KEKOL-456671 format. One line per field, with one value per residue (C-alpha): x negated, y, z negated. Coordinates in Angstrom, 1 decimal. Layout:
N
u	X; ...;
v	Y; ...;
w	Z; ...;
This chain:
355
u	18.5; 22.0; 24.4; 28.0; 29.1; 31.3; 32.3; 33.7; 35.3; 36.6; 37.9; 40.0; 41.1; 42.7; 44.2; 45.4; 47.7; 48.8; 50.7; 51.9; 53.6; 55.2; 56.2; 58.2; 59.3; 60.7; 62.4; 64.1; 65.9; 67.0; 68.8; 70.2; 68.4; 68.8; 65.5; 64.8; 64.3; 63.1; 59.7; 59.2; 59.2; 56.1; 54.5; 54.5; 53.5; 51.1; 49.2; 49.8; 48.1; 45.5; 44.5; 44.3; 41.9; 39.6; 39.9; 38.2; 35.8; 34.7; 34.8; 32.9; 30.2; 30.2; 29.2; 26.8; 24.3; 24.0; 24.5; 22.9; 24.9; 26.7; 25.1; 27.9; 28.1; 28.2; 32.1; 33.5; 32.8; 34.2; 37.6; 38.0; 37.3; 39.8; 43.0; 42.8; 42.3; 45.3; 47.7; 47.0; 46.8; 50.2; 51.8; 51.5; 52.8; 55.9; 56.6; 56.4; 57.8; 60.8; 62.1; 60.7; 62.7; 60.9; 62.3; 64.4; 62.1; 59.1; 61.7; 63.4; 67.5; 67.4; 65.7; 69.2; 70.6; 67.5; 69.7; 66.3; 64.9; 61.9; 61.0; 61.0; 57.0; 56.1; 57.7; 56.5; 52.9; 53.6; 54.1; 50.7; 49.0; 50.0; 49.1; 45.6; 45.0; 45.7; 43.4; 40.9; 40.7; 40.5; 37.8; 36.1; 36.6; 35.1; 31.8; 31.4; 31.7; 29.4; 26.7; 27.1; 26.5; 23.5; 22.3; 22.2; 20.4; 18.1; 17.5; 17.0; 14.5; 12.7; 12.5; 11.5; 8.4; 7.6; 7.4; 5.4; 3.0; 2.1; 1.4; -0.9; -2.6; -3.1; -4.6; -6.9; -8.0; -7.9; -9.3; -12.3; -14.0; -13.4; -14.1; -17.3; -17.9; -17.4; -18.9; -22.2; -22.4; -22.1; -24.7; -27.3; -26.1; -26.5; -30.0; -31.0; -28.9; -26.7; -25.7; -23.8; -23.0; -21.0; -19.0; -18.4; -17.0; -14.5; -13.3; -12.9; -11.0; -8.6; -7.8; -6.8; -4.7; -3.0; -2.8; -1.2; 0.6; 2.3; 2.6; 6.6; 7.3; 8.4; 7.5; 4.3; 3.3; 0.6; -1.1; -1.5; -1.6; -5.1; -6.4; -5.8; -8.0; -10.5; -11.2; -11.0; -13.6; -15.8; -16.2; -17.2; -19.4; -21.6; -22.1; -22.3; -24.4; -25.3; -23.6; -19.8; -18.8; -15.9; -14.0; -10.3; -8.8; -5.7; -4.5; -4.4; -1.9; 0.5; 0.3; 3.0; 6.4; 5.3; 5.4; 4.5; 5.3; 3.7; 0.0; 0.1; -3.0; -5.4; -4.9; -5.6; -8.6; -9.6; -8.9; -10.9; -14.0; -13.2; -13.1; -15.8; -19.6; -21.3; -24.9; -27.1; -27.6; -24.3; -22.3; -18.4; -16.6; -13.3; -11.6; -7.9; -6.3; -2.9; -1.3; 2.2; 4.5; 2.3; -1.4; -3.6; -6.3; -9.0; -12.2; -15.1; -14.9; -17.8; -15.6; -17.2; -17.3; -16.2; -14.2; -13.1; -9.6; -7.1; -3.4; -2.5; 0.5; -0.7; 0.4; 3.5; 4.2; 3.4; 5.5; 8.4; 8.9; 8.6; 11.0; 13.3; 12.6; 11.8; 13.7; 11.1; 7.9; 4.3; 2.1; -0.8; -3.7; -7.1; -8.3; -11.4; -13.7; -11.4; -8.5; -6.0; -2.9; -0.6; 1.9; 4.7; 5.1; 8.0; 9.7; 11.7; 11.2; 14.8; 15.9; 16.5; 14.0; 15.1; 15.6;
v	-1.1; -1.2; -4.0; -4.5; -7.0; -8.7; -11.4; -9.8; -7.9; -10.2; -13.0; -9.4; -8.7; -12.0; -12.0; -8.7; -8.5; -11.8; -10.0; -7.5; -10.3; -11.9; -8.5; -7.9; -11.4; -11.0; -7.7; -8.7; -11.5; -9.0; -7.8; -11.2; -11.2; -14.7; -17.1; -17.5; -13.4; -12.9; -15.8; -13.8; -9.9; -11.8; -13.5; -10.1; -8.3; -10.1; -10.4; -6.6; -5.5; -8.3; -6.8; -3.1; -5.0; -6.4; -3.0; -1.8; -3.9; -3.6; 0.1; -0.5; -2.4; -0.5; 2.6; 1.1; 0.1; 4.3; 5.7; 4.9; 2.9; 4.8; 8.1; 11.0; 11.1; 7.7; 8.0; 10.6; 8.6; 6.0; 7.0; 9.6; 6.2; 4.3; 6.7; 8.4; 5.0; 3.5; 6.3; 5.6; 1.7; 1.7; 4.7; 2.4; -0.6; 0.6; 2.0; -2.1; -3.3; -1.0; -3.2; -6.5; -9.4; -8.5; -5.1; -6.8; -7.4; -5.1; -1.6; -1.1; -0.5; 2.8; 4.1; 3.7; 6.7; 8.9; 10.5; 11.6; 8.7; 10.9; 10.4; 7.2; 6.7; 9.0; 7.2; 4.3; 5.1; 6.7; 3.8; 2.4; 5.4; 4.7; 1.2; 2.3; 4.3; 1.6; -1.0; 1.6; 2.0; -1.4; -1.5; 1.3; -0.1; -3.3; -1.8; 0.3; -2.7; -4.6; -1.8; -1.3; -4.8; -4.6; -1.7; -3.3; -6.9; -4.2; -2.7; -5.8; -6.9; -3.6; -3.7; -7.3; -7.0; -3.5; -5.4; -8.4; -5.5; -3.9; -7.1; -8.3; -5.3; -5.2; -8.8; -8.1; -3.7; -5.7; -8.7; -9.7; -10.2; -6.5; -5.3; -7.5; -5.5; -2.4; -2.4; -4.0; -0.8; 1.3; -0.6; 0.2; 3.4; 4.6; 3.1; 4.6; 7.6; 8.7; 11.7; 9.5; 6.8; 9.8; 10.4; 6.4; 6.1; 9.2; 7.7; 4.0; 5.6; 8.0; 4.8; 2.7; 5.4; 5.6; 2.4; 1.4; 4.8; 5.0; 1.5; 1.5; 3.8; 2.5; 6.3; 8.5; 11.4; 11.2; 13.5; 11.2; 8.0; 9.5; 10.8; 6.9; 6.1; 8.5; 7.4; 3.5; 4.7; 6.7; 3.5; 1.6; 3.8; 4.2; 0.4; -0.3; 3.0; 3.9; 0.5; 2.5; 5.3; 6.9; 10.0; 11.6; 13.6; 15.1; 18.7; 19.6; 22.0; 18.8; 17.3; 18.8; 17.2; 14.1; 10.9; 7.0; 3.7; 3.1; 1.7; 1.6; 3.1; 1.9; -1.6; -1.1; 0.5; -2.2; -5.1; -3.1; -3.4; -7.1; -8.9; -7.3; -7.1; -4.0; -4.0; -0.6; -1.8; -2.0; 0.1; -0.5; 2.3; 3.6; 6.5; 8.0; 9.9; 11.7; 11.4; 13.4; 11.4; 8.8; 7.4; 5.6; 3.5; 2.9; 0.4; -1.1; -4.8; -6.8; -10.3; -12.0; -15.2; -16.9; -13.9; -13.9; -15.6; -13.9; -14.6; -13.3; -12.0; -8.2; -6.9; -8.6; -7.3; -3.6; -4.6; -5.5; -2.7; -0.1; -2.2; -1.6; 1.6; 3.7; 1.0; 0.4; -2.0; -0.9; -1.1; -3.0; -2.6; -5.3; -4.5; -6.6; -3.9; -1.7; -2.9; -0.3; -0.3; 2.9; 3.1; 5.9; 9.1; 9.2; 12.9; 12.8; 11.0; 9.5; 5.7; 6.4; 6.8; 5.8; 8.0;
w	3.3; 2.7; 4.3; 5.3; 2.8; 5.7; 4.0; 1.1; 3.4; 5.5; 1.9; 1.2; 4.4; 4.7; 1.1; 1.2; 4.1; 2.4; -0.9; 1.0; 3.5; 0.4; -0.8; 2.4; 2.5; -1.0; -0.2; 2.9; 0.9; -1.3; 1.8; 2.7; 5.3; 7.2; 6.3; 9.7; 10.1; 6.4; 8.0; 11.7; 9.4; 6.6; 9.7; 11.6; 8.4; 7.8; 11.3; 11.9; 8.6; 9.3; 12.5; 11.2; 8.6; 11.0; 13.3; 10.5; 9.9; 13.8; 13.6; 10.5; 11.9; 15.6; 13.4; 11.6; 14.5; 15.7; 12.2; 9.5; 7.2; 3.8; 5.0; 5.2; 9.5; 9.0; 6.4; 9.2; 12.1; 10.6; 9.2; 12.3; 14.9; 12.2; 12.2; 15.8; 17.3; 14.7; 16.1; 19.6; 19.7; 17.6; 19.8; 23.2; 21.0; 19.7; 23.1; 24.0; 20.8; 21.3; 24.7; 23.5; 21.6; 18.4; 17.6; 15.4; 13.0; 13.7; 13.7; 10.6; 10.7; 8.8; 12.0; 13.2; 10.9; 12.9; 15.5; 17.1; 18.4; 19.7; 16.4; 15.8; 17.3; 14.7; 11.8; 13.0; 13.6; 10.1; 8.3; 9.9; 9.1; 5.2; 5.4; 7.3; 4.3; 2.0; 3.6; 3.9; -0.1; -0.2; 1.9; 0.1; -3.0; -2.5; -0.3; -3.6; -6.1; -3.8; -3.8; -7.8; -8.2; -5.1; -7.3; -10.6; -9.1; -7.7; -10.4; -12.7; -10.1; -9.9; -13.8; -13.8; -11.1; -12.8; -16.1; -14.6; -12.6; -15.7; -17.5; -14.7; -14.5; -19.1; -18.3; -15.8; -17.3; -20.9; -20.1; -21.4; -18.3; -17.9; -21.4; -21.2; -18.1; -19.5; -22.3; -21.1; -18.7; -22.3; -23.1; -20.7; -20.1; -23.9; -23.9; -20.2; -19.6; -22.8; -20.7; -18.8; -21.3; -23.2; -19.7; -19.4; -22.5; -21.7; -18.4; -20.5; -23.2; -20.7; -18.5; -21.3; -22.6; -19.5; -18.7; -22.3; -22.4; -18.5; -18.1; -20.1; -16.8; -13.7; -11.6; -12.8; -11.0; -8.4; -10.4; -13.1; -11.0; -9.2; -12.4; -13.4; -10.2; -10.6; -13.9; -12.9; -10.0; -11.8; -13.8; -11.4; -9.6; -12.8; -12.6; -9.1; -8.2; -4.5; -3.5; -4.0; -2.4; -2.6; -1.2; -2.1; 0.9; -1.1; -1.4; -4.8; -4.1; -2.8; -6.1; -7.4; -7.5; -6.1; -7.5; -7.2; -8.6; -11.6; -10.7; -7.3; -6.1; -8.9; -8.3; -4.3; -5.4; -7.7; -4.7; -2.5; -5.2; -6.4; -2.8; -1.0; -0.9; -2.4; -2.4; -1.9; 1.6; 2.7; 0.4; 0.2; 1.5; 0.1; 1.2; 0.0; 2.4; 2.4; 5.2; 5.7; 3.1; 2.9; 0.9; 2.7; 1.0; 3.6; 3.4; 5.0; 5.6; 4.2; 2.6; -0.1; 0.6; -2.8; -4.4; -8.2; -9.6; -8.2; -8.2; -4.6; -5.9; -6.2; -3.1; -3.1; -6.1; -4.8; -1.7; -3.6; -5.3; -2.5; -1.3; -4.1; -4.7; -1.2; 1.4; 3.1; 3.0; 2.4; 5.2; 6.0; 8.7; 9.4; 12.5; 11.2; 10.6; 8.1; 6.1; 5.0; 3.0; 3.2; 0.4; 0.5; -1.5; -3.4; -3.5; -7.2; -10.2; -10.6; -9.5; -6.1; -3.2; 0.1; 2.6;
């Protein structure tokens, strides 16, 4: 979720009025004002612009608590409140200053040349509307710059996380232990079931090819990720037999135009197989279920007492990639009987998938 860069906005809100106040002070000295008058004018201008900047910052923070920050509605409400509130406040303020000792310092001399005194409040408000436009522009520049910097950092983190995930995946997939099991299974099938051996070899070939070719992408289609996962499950099924049962509950007509982070589904299936007991008497049940905009991977829990070596960072890595890509986390549920991981289906193949 995007956040308002409060610290950066406070810094620029303190610095920008100072520059304008110094400029006003230089202008006043040129007009032969006394040093005392010049200082008072500069101080009042500084605190006036600072008040406008803080007012705008408070509006940004207040609106963000009720409306999604950065959305079109947020921008419209923020601008409306900023200018409407500023006009009302300055109109009342002008009425007060007109009869206060500060009048000579805040009401320009040339106002006296305007015959219609009723126009003075509008001239005064016009000055502060121009100031507010300047403040809003500066704030927008800061927020856009911060958003750009955050996006660049996020993309760098995502590329690193994605590369690390792919490297870890390839290590696991082309690890001697994986290949040893795969070739052992293939050897056994060739001897006992030659027709199944050919099928196994096709799945293995497709799986390894997809692991390498699609490993260069951040996002792949749901259809491709399912194909990769099915190849993996079919190989494990041939190896485990009736000890592994799986089912895919996805409408094929919904596969078009749907996307997932590369290698997000297959590792979830692998983790379930890796960390649970598989026996004919107590088979492992794996279900991949589409639930609206989400995919659920559900398995019954029969955890091994001694599991294979694991870095323990698979789910954390996937969680980090989802936070950066979709602005939300994966959902994990463990009720003691089943273990469920819920991941969001992305709506397009671009770099931003935030709601």
